[in-house]
N, C-alpha and C positions, 0 to 999 in steps of 0.2 A: 300501777301496771302499765298504763299508757305511757308514762315517762320512761319506763324500762325499754319498751318497744321502740320508742323514738331514739333512745340512746343507741340501741343495737343498729337501727337503721343509719344513724349518724356514723357509727364506726364502720359499717359496710361501705357507706358513701365515701368516707375519708380514705379507706383502703383502695377503693376504685380510682379516686383521684391520684393517689400516690402511684398506683400501677400505670395509669395513663401518662403521668409525668416521667416515670422511669422509661417507658416505651418510647416516648418522644425524645428524651435525651439520648437513648441508645441509638435511635434512628438517625438523629442529627449528627451523632459522632461517627457513624459508619463511614469508612474511607471511600472517597470518590477517586477512582483511578483515572489518570490522564493518559490518553493514547495520542502520541504525536503522529501526525499524518502530513503529507505534502500539500501545500496550499496551491495546487493546480488542478485543472480538469484533465484527467487522464482516463476518461470513461472508455470502456465499461469497468476497468480495473478499480479506479477510484475517482471521486470528483469532489474535492474539498476547496474549490476555488472561491466560493462565496457562501455566506449563510443565507437561508438554511441549507445545510449540506444536502446535496442530491443523493438519491439512492444509488448504490453501486455495489459491485461484488464485495469490496473491502468493508463497506459500512454494514451490509447485511450479514456477512459472515461473523465479524467481530461482535456485532450487536447480539447475534444469536448465542454466541459463547457466553458473553457477560450476563445476558438475561438468564441463560441456563444455570449459571452459577449463583445468580442472585446478587451480583456485584454492581455497585453503582459506578458509572463511568461517564466520561465525556471525551469527544474528539476535539483536539486542538490542532488547527492547521498552522504549520510553521514554514518559514522560507526554506526552499530547497537549497539555496546557496549556503545555509548554515546547518546543513544536515548533520555534520560531525559534532556540532556544538549543542544539539538538542538535549542530550543527557546532562551535560555539564552546566549549561546556562539556562535551560528552560524548565528544568526540574520535572521532566516527564517520567511516567512510570513505564511506558511501553512505546515501541516504535514499530510502525508498519507502513510500507514494506521495509525489510532490511535484508542485508546479505553481507557476508564477510568480505566479499570482493570490493565493496564500496568503502571499506575502512581506510582512512588516511594514516599517515605516520603518527599524527597527534592522537588518534583514537585507538591505537593498537594496545595501549596499556589499560584500556577499560575492560573490566571483566564482564563482558556481555554474554548473556545466555540466549541461544537461538532455538526457536522451535524446529520441528521437523519441517520439510518443505510443504508449503501450503498450495502453491501452484507452480508448475514447471513451464518456463517460457524460453524463447529463443533470443539470444543476443546476437544480432546479425546486421547485415547491411542491406537495406531495401531500396530498390531502384524501379524506375518505370519499366513496364513490361517490354517496351520496344527499345530499351537502352541496352545495346549489345557491346558497350564499351568494355575494354579490359580494365581490371582494377587499378592498374598504374595510371590510367588516364582520368580516373575520378579524383578530382582535386578539391571538392567541397562537400563537407558533411553538415547536414542540417540536423539540429537536435533541440531539445527543450533547455531553456536557460537553467543551468545548475546540474543537468545530467552529466555524469562522468563518461566520456567517450572511451570506454575501456579498450575496445579492439582497435581504435583509431588513435590512441594516445601517442604512440611513438611517431606516427606519420605527421600528426599535428604539431608535436613538439619540435620536430626537425624542420618544419616549415613546408613539408611536401604536400600538405593538405590544409585547407582553410576551414575553421570551425565557425559555422553560422548558427547563432542561438536565437530562438524566438520564445515567446511566452505561452504559446498554446499549440497543441497538436493540429488544430484546424488550420491555423496559419501556416504551419510547417508543411502540411500536405499540399496546400495550394502552391507553396514555393516549389515543391518537388514536381508537381504537375506542370508548372510553368517553366521548368528548367532552370530556376534560379539557384538550385543546389543539385548536385549529382546523386546524392544518396542520403538516407536517413537511418538512424539506429533506434527509433522508437519501436514499441511493441506492435506486432501485427494485429492484435485484437483492437488496439487503438486506431491503427491505420484503417482497418476495415470499417470501423464505426464512422470515421470522418469521411471516408470515401463515399459511404452511403449518404451522409449529409450533403455531399457535393454532387449527388446523382451519378456517381461513378461505380464501376464494378470492383469487387474485391481483388480480382486478378490484374487490375490496372497497375498495381504496385506489387512487386514480387521480391523474394529473397534472392540475392545474388550469391549463387553457390560457389563462385570463384574466389570470394573473399571469406576469410576465416570467420566461422560462426561457432557458437557453443550454446548449450542450454544452461540455464541458471534458475534458481528458485526464489520465490518470495518467502521470507521467514518473518515470524513474529518475534520480537526481541525485548529483553529487559535486563537491567543491571540489578535492581533491588528485589525483584520478584521472580526468581527462578522457579519457585514452587508453582506459580500460576502458569508459567510457560509449560511446565509438566502437565498441569491440568488441561491446558489448551491442546497439547498433543493427545491426551486421552479423549478429549472431545472430538478431535478429528478422527481418531481411530474407531470410536464407538458410534459415530454418526455419519457413515459414508453416504447414506441416502440423502441426508440434509445437505451435505457438501456438494454432492453431485447435482442436486436440484438447483442450488444457487449458481453453480457454474453454468448449467443449462439455461437458466433464466437470463443470464447476462451474456450468453453466447461465447463463453470463454473457450478458446481452442488452446490446448496445452501442447508443449513440445513432446515429441517422442524421444525419451531419454536414450534410446538405443541408437539414434541417428547422430547425436551430438556429444561433444565432450562436456561432461557435467561439471558444474561449478557450484 
């Protein structure tokens, strides 16, 4: 009788071990999604300049979504200069931020799925508050190395304006404050944060309304996982309070879509 009991216990124990092994194998085989992000500090929108990655709007929002779905994921910071090659050469699953306006001729044949707009921002030209110069007299645009100067492209290509590229928003704002460049095209949320670091007021740098400006959106994108892009859209639609809380936490000021041409 004792031997029968021990045998039963052994069978139960073996089944337990098999179940644990199966669970371990299943967990180890779960896919880890790779989110491609820009390797610069563009706080508060994102900050992936160095590890460990700092908290930011992007990191918190995407982490909330992937945790909500129970998906394994990791952020991989990639060079902005190679933005169009991330999907083809770096084998990423997702890209953020993304927008169709940034696609080059080489990437137009990629079947990219975009999410609905995540945040609405302004593509414009920001100048010192006391700079009353006319647009035609502004001959130098300061931007981040690798950023595409969409609204200034023709002027730069023709030689009518000089493109000055730096590696950080902080350096760029100092250049603008010192008069080393006439204008910058980086986002106002980022400008405001760096002005605060420099002990300046947010209205020390303002949008020049005489130069063309338009609103555009940050989108989440993917080639191989359009179904997850749809899930992300559902997450945004079903959790407006969570999204609003994250935007408030990072003091994100969005563009009024009624004031600008949308892209």
